[in-house]
C-alpha positions in Angstrom: -75.7 156.1 -96.9 -77.5 157.6 -93.9 -76.4 157.0 -90.3 -79.3 154.8 -89.4 -78.4 152.4 -92.2 -74.8 152.4 -91.1 -75.9 151.7 -87.5 -78.0 148.8 -88.7 -75.2 147.3 -90.7 -72.8 147.5 -87.8 -75.2 146.1 -85.2 -76.3 143.2 -87.4 -72.7 142.5 -88.2 -71.0 142.8 -84.9 -73.8 141.8 -82.6 -76.7 140.0 -84.2 -74.7 138.6 -87.1 -71.7 137.8 -84.9 -68.8 135.5 -85.5 -71.2 132.7 -84.4 -72.7 132.6 -87.9 -69.6 133.4 -90.0 -68.7 130.7 -92.5 -67.0 128.4 -92.2 -67.5 127.6 -88.6 -63.8 127.5 -87.7 -62.0 130.8 -88.1 -58.3 131.8 -88.1 -57.4 133.4 -84.8 -56.2 137.0 -85.5 -54.9 140.1 -83.8 -55.6 143.2 -85.8 -54.1 146.5 -85.1 -55.1 149.7 -86.9 -52.4 152.3 -87.2 -55.1 154.9 -86.7 -56.4 153.3 -83.5 -55.0 154.9 -80.3 -56.5 152.2 -78.0 -56.1 148.9 -79.8 -56.8 146.8 -76.6 -60.3 148.0 -76.0 -63.0 149.0 -78.6 -66.5 149.6 -77.5 -69.6 150.2 -79.6 -73.2 150.8 -78.4 -75.8 151.7 -80.9 -79.6 151.8 -81.2 -81.0 150.3 -84.4 -84.3 149.6 -86.2 -85.5 147.6 -89.2 -88.6 146.2 -90.9 -88.5 142.6 -92.0 -91.2 140.3 -93.2 -90.6 137.9 -90.3 -90.6 140.6 -87.5 -92.5 143.6 -88.8 -91.1 147.0 -87.6 -88.8 146.7 -84.6 -86.5 148.8 -82.5 -83.5 147.6 -80.6 -80.2 148.3 -78.8 -76.9 146.4 -79.3 -73.4 146.7 -78.0 -70.0 145.0 -78.0 -66.6 145.3 -76.4 -63.5 144.0 -78.2 -60.6 143.3 -75.9 -62.6 142.4 -72.8 -60.4 140.5 -70.3 -58.2 139.3 -73.2 -57.1 141.4 -76.1 -58.6 138.9 -78.7 -61.8 138.3 -76.8 -65.1 139.9 -77.8 -68.4 140.1 -75.8 -71.7 141.5 -77.2 -75.4 141.5 -76.9 -78.5 142.9 -78.5 -82.3 143.0 -77.8 -85.1 144.1 -80.1 -88.9 144.3 -79.8 -91.8 145.2 -82.1 -95.6 145.0 -81.9 -95.6 141.2 -82.0 -91.9 140.2 -82.1 -89.1 140.3 -79.7 -85.7 138.8 -79.3 -82.5 138.7 -77.2 -79.0 137.7 -78.2 -75.7 137.5 -76.2 -72.3 135.9 -76.8 -68.6 135.7 -76.0 -66.0 134.9 -78.6 -62.4 133.7 -78.6 -61.8 133.3 -74.9 -58.4 131.6 -74.6 -58.4 128.9 -72.0 -55.8 129.6 -69.3 -54.2 126.2 -69.4 -53.7 126.1 -73.2 -52.3 129.0 -75.2 -53.8 127.6 -78.5 -57.3 126.7 -77.4 -60.2 129.2 -77.8 -63.8 128.9 -76.7 -66.8 130.8 -78.0 -70.4 130.6 -76.9 -73.5 132.5 -78.1 -77.2 132.1 -78.2 -80.5 133.8 -79.1 -84.1 133.6 -78.2 -86.6 135.1 -80.7 -90.3 135.2 -81.3 -91.5 136.1 -84.8 -95.1 136.8 -85.9 -94.4 135.5 -89.4 -91.5 133.1 -90.1 -91.3 130.7 -92.9 -90.3 127.0 -93.5 -89.9 125.5 -96.9 -90.6 122.1 -95.4 -93.2 119.4 -94.8 -93.8 117.9 -91.3 -91.4 115.0 -90.9 -94.0 112.9 -89.1 -96.4 113.0 -92.1 -96.2 111.2 -95.5 -96.2 113.5 -98.5 -98.8 112.2 -101.0 -97.6 110.5 -104.1 -97.0 112.8 -107.1 -96.2 115.9 -105.0 -92.7 117.5 -105.1 -91.4 117.8 -101.6 -91.2 121.4 -100.3 -87.7 122.7 -100.6 -86.6 120.3 -103.3 -85.0 121.7 -106.5 -88.3 121.3 -108.4 -90.6 122.5 -105.6 -93.0 125.4 -106.0 -92.1 128.8 -104.6 -95.3 129.0 -102.6 -94.9 125.5 -101.0 -94.0 126.5 -97.4 -95.3 126.7 -93.9 -95.6 130.2 -92.4 -96.9 131.3 -89.0 -95.8 132.8 -85.7 -93.5 131.0 -83.4 -90.1 130.7 -81.7 -86.7 130.5 -83.4 -84.0 129.8 -80.8 -80.3 128.7 -81.0 -77.3 128.0 -78.8 -73.7 127.5 -80.1 -70.6 126.4 -78.1 -67.4 126.1 -80.0 -63.8 125.0 -79.1 -61.0 125.8 -81.6 -57.3 124.8 -81.6 -54.7 126.7 -83.7 -52.2 124.2 -84.9 -48.5 125.0 -84.4 -47.6 125.0 -88.1 -47.4 127.6 -90.8 -48.3 131.2 -89.8 -49.2 130.1 -86.3 -46.1 128.0 -85.7 -44.7 130.4 -83.1 -47.9 132.1 -82.0 -51.6 131.2 -81.2 -52.8 134.0 -83.5 -51.7 135.7 -86.7 -50.9 139.4 -86.1 -51.9 142.0 -88.7 -51.3 145.7 -89.0 -53.8 147.7 -91.1 -53.3 151.2 -92.5 -56.5 152.8 -93.7 -58.0 149.3 -93.7 -55.5 147.6 -95.9 -52.8 145.2 -94.9 -49.6 146.9 -94.0 -47.8 144.0 -92.3 -46.5 140.8 -93.8 -49.2 138.5 -95.3 -49.8 135.2 -93.6 -50.2 133.2 -96.8 -51.0 133.5 -100.5 -47.7 132.6 -102.1 -47.4 128.8 -102.1 -49.8 126.2 -100.7 -47.9 124.4 -98.0 -49.7 124.1 -94.6 -46.3 123.5 -92.8 -44.9 126.8 -94.1 -47.7 129.3 -94.8 -51.3 130.0 -93.9 -53.1 129.1 -90.6 -54.7 125.7 -89.8 -57.4 125.4 -87.2 -59.3 122.3 -86.0 -62.3 122.4 -83.8 -65.6 121.1 -82.5 -68.8 123.0 -82.4 -71.9 121.9 -80.6 -75.0 123.7 -81.9 -78.6 123.5 -81.1 -81.6 124.8 -83.1 -85.3 124.9 -82.1 -88.2 126.3 -84.2 -91.9 126.2 -83.6 -94.9 127.1 -85.8 -98.2 127.8 -84.1 -101.3 126.4 -85.8 -104.8 128.0 -86.0 -106.3 125.2 -83.9 -104.1 126.1 -81.0 -101.5 123.3 -81.6 -97.9 123.7 -82.6 -95.5 122.2 -85.1 -91.9 122.2 -83.8 -88.5 120.8 -84.5 -85.3 120.3 -82.4 -81.8 119.4 -83.4 -78.6 119.1 -81.3 -75.5 118.7 -83.4 -71.8 118.2 -83.2 -69.6 119.6 -86.0 -66.0 118.5 -86.3 -64.1 120.8 -88.7 -60.7 121.3 -90.2 -59.8 124.7 -91.8 -56.6 125.7 -93.7 -56.6 129.3 -94.7 -53.7 130.2 -96.9 -54.8 133.8 -97.8 -52.8 137.0 -97.2 -55.4 138.4 -94.8 -58.4 136.1 -93.8 -60.7 139.0 -92.9 -60.5 140.5 -96.3 -58.4 138.2 -98.6 -56.9 139.5 -101.8 -54.9 136.4 -102.8 -54.4 132.8 -101.8 -56.9 130.1 -101.0 -58.9 128.5 -98.2 -60.3 125.0 -97.7 -62.7 123.6 -95.1 -64.0 120.1 -94.4 -66.5 119.2 -91.7 -68.6 116.4 -90.4 -71.9 117.2 -88.7 -73.7 114.6 -86.6 -76.8 114.7 -84.5 -76.6 111.6 -82.3 -80.3 111.9 -81.4 -79.7 113.0 -77.8 -82.0 115.1 -75.7 -84.9 116.5 -77.7 -83.5 115.9 -81.1 -86.1 114.6 -83.6 -83.8 111.9 -85.0 -80.2 111.0 -85.8 -78.4 112.2 -88.9 -75.0 112.9 -90.5 -73.9 115.5 -93.0 -70.5 116.0 -94.8 -69.4 119.3 -96.4 -66.3 120.6 -98.3 -65.7 124.2 -99.2 -62.8 125.8 -101.2 -62.2 129.4 -102.1 -59.6 131.2 -104.3 -58.7 134.9 -104.5 -56.8 136.9 -107.2 -55.6 140.5 -106.8 -55.9 142.8 -109.8 -54.1 145.6 -108.0 -55.2 149.2 -107.6 -56.6 151.6 -110.2 -57.4 155.3 -110.5 -60.6 154.9 -108.4 -59.9 151.7 -106.4 -57.5 150.8 -103.7 -58.0 147.1 -104.3 -59.6 145.0 -107.1 -60.2 141.4 -106.2 -61.7 138.4 -107.9 -63.0 135.9 -105.4 -64.2 132.3 -106.3 -66.0 129.8 -104.1 -67.2 126.2 -104.4 -69.1 124.2 -101.8 -70.7 120.8 -101.8 -72.5 118.7 -99.2 -74.0 115.2 -98.7 -76.0 113.5 -96.1 -75.2 109.7 -96.1 -77.8 109.0 -93.4 -80.7 110.6 -95.4 -83.4 108.0 -96.3 -86.9 108.1 -97.8 -89.6 106.0 -96.2 -92.7 105.1 -98.2 -96.2 103.8 -97.2 -98.7 101.5 -98.8 -100.3 104.2 -100.9 -97.1 105.6 -102.3 -96.6 108.5 -99.9 -93.1 109.3 -98.7 -91.3 111.1 -95.9 -87.6 111.9 -95.1 -86.0 110.0 -92.2 -82.5 110.4 -90.7 -81.8 113.6 -92.6 -80.9 117.1 -91.4 -83.8 119.5 -90.9 -84.5 122.1 -93.6 -82.3 124.7 -91.9 -79.2 122.5 -91.8 -77.3 120.2 -94.2 -77.5 120.5 -97.9 -79.3 123.8 -97.9 -79.2 126.8 -100.3 -80.7 130.2 -100.1 -80.2 133.1 -97.7 -77.2 135.1 -96.3 -74.4 133.0 -97.8 -75.3 130.8 -100.7 -77.9 131.6 -103.4 -78.7 135.0 -102.0 -81.3 135.6 -104.6 -83.6 133.1 -102.8 -85.3 133.1 -99.4 -83.5 131.7 -96.4 -83.2 127.9 -96.6 -85.3 127.9 -99.8 -83.8 124.6 -101.1 -82.7 121.5 -99.1 -82.2 117.9 -99.9 -79.8 114.9 -99.5 -77.0 116.5 -101.6 -76.0 119.9 -102.9 -73.4 121.8 -105.0 -72.7 125.5 -105.2 -70.4 127.9 -106.9 -69.9 131.7 -106.8 -67.8 134.5 -108.3 -67.4 138.0 -106.9 -65.7 141.1 -108.1 -64.7 143.2 -105.1 -63.9 146.9 -105.8 -62.5 148.7 -102.8 -63.1 152.4 -103.3 -60.4 155.0 -102.9 -63.0 157.5 -101.8 -64.3 157.3 -98.2 -67.1 159.9 -97.7 -67.0 159.7 -93.9 -63.2 159.5 -93.4 -62.9 163.1 -92.1 -66.3 163.4 -90.4 -65.2 163.8 -86.8 -68.5 162.8 -85.1 -68.4 159.4 -87.0 -64.8 158.5 -86.0 -66.2 156.1 -83.4 -67.2 153.8 -86.2 -63.6 153.1 -87.2 -64.9 152.8 -90.8 -61.8 152.5 -93.1 -63.2 151.7 -96.5 -66.3 151.1 -98.7 -66.4 148.3 -101.2 -68.6 147.7 -104.2 -69.3 144.1 -105.2 -70.8 142.4 -108.2 -71.5 138.6 -107.9 -73.1 135.6 -109.6 -74.1 132.3 -108.1 -75.2 128.9 -109.3 -76.3 125.9 -107.2 -78.6 122.9 -106.9 -79.9 120.5 -104.3 -80.6 116.9 -105.3 -81.9 113.6 -103.9 -78.7 111.8 -104.9 -75.0 112.7 -105.2 -74.4 112.1 -108.9 -72.9 114.6 -111.3 -75.7 114.1 -113.9 -78.3 115.2 -111.4 -76.4 117.9 -109.6 -75.4 119.7 -112.8 -78.8 119.5 -114.3 -81.4 122.3 -114.0 -79.3 124.4 -111.7 -80.6 127.6 -110.0 -78.8 130.9 -110.7 -78.8 134.5 -109.4 -76.9 137.7 -109.8 -76.4 140.6 -107.4 -74.6 143.6 -106.1 -73.3 144.5 -102.7 -72.0 147.4 -100.5 -69.5 146.4 -97.9 -67.4 148.3 -95.3 -64.5 147.6 -93.0 -65.4 148.9 -89.5 -63.3 148.3 -86.4 -61.5 145.5 -88.3 -64.7 143.7 -89.2 -66.3 143.4 -92.7 -70.0 144.2 -92.8 -72.1 143.8 -95.9 -75.4 144.6 -97.5 -76.0 142.3 -100.5 -78.9 142.5 -102.9 -79.5 139.5 -105.2 -82.0 138.7 -107.9 -83.3 135.3 -109.1 -86.3 133.9 -110.9 -88.2 134.2 -107.6 -87.5 137.9 -107.1 -85.0 139.9 -105.1 -83.6 139.7 -101.6 -81.6 142.1 -99.5 -79.3 140.7 -96.8 -77.3 142.3 -94.0 -74.6 140.2 -92.4 -71.1 140.1 -90.9 -68.1 139.1 -93.0 -67.7 138.3 -96.7 -69.9 135.3 -97.7 -66.6 133.5 -98.4 
């Protein structure tokens, strides 16, 4: 892998990808120390990057981050990019511990971006879809049923998390890990028995997130959408090492609600449940770790409703926009399909990954790349299955499900997993760069 690609992976992961978009929204609070790191309190990274995507065209940018700013667990970062017609700016701060509470952490991040060609598998909510047409984004919708034009895509997230004083965080607000060559050298925080009072870390939190997208029309007008949502989440992570788990399990439940305040298009509610399980197969002649990772996720919008008119047309009311809620396709779920390719009232999803951490690290002894703190490379093979549906019934959800398969290349750099995943489905192939494992 050439250095420009490494740079892109790290910048997208640490800066553009950021913990703001890690899934699930709530995260175990960790303190990670590398045996090889002589300055564990402060780690800096500034890198130029460039890429060429369908939504942006060719762009160049600069990103940077500092881990250990003001507080040893706190991270700040930012990035900017520009192309011939596209531009964007991102900034954030993560895991600032409030001075009056040793267990409460605040994160905030936001991005403004203008894209010459971004896509929405959706139909304008204020219009009635004619009778007999499959709604864009539904499980049976056509691949070419989408809106695409230039416009803005902006977001702002504010999150407050509280580490419960039970299990692995009974005596501390964070779980402390020591890594040697990127693998866990200290005691695991979970993975043996499932008992939240004795093992694993439990986090509760609330996230207020805002999304705005606009699509410019040829006649000079504009289609746009705005949502302002509260997410209330509960996470229990009983894995040995949440950043790169090899055994144990994790569960997350959340309620998302847009009360219709401000510029929100309408009120809606969405419920989700996610569960993951990990099995270690140990080392081999060529691998330091071999892991089987399994994931299941389901979601349902009880507020979602369909309104019809006198001629049989229909439109969705009180449902999440196409980017939120019961959505499949993109960085995390159904990677063989375009971002937010499918969305409906309900969804179900499952995935299996085989993660093979190589014993060989080609840049381990390259002195001028030491600043990357890159400890290992990992090869991944995965398969996914999922479906969105207009109702939450097993007969519907498990019928005509979508599938994809893929491979990935991942790395642990400065204690953060970065990944490049390629997946193939009936609608072609997609390559994704992002921070953290998808689950």
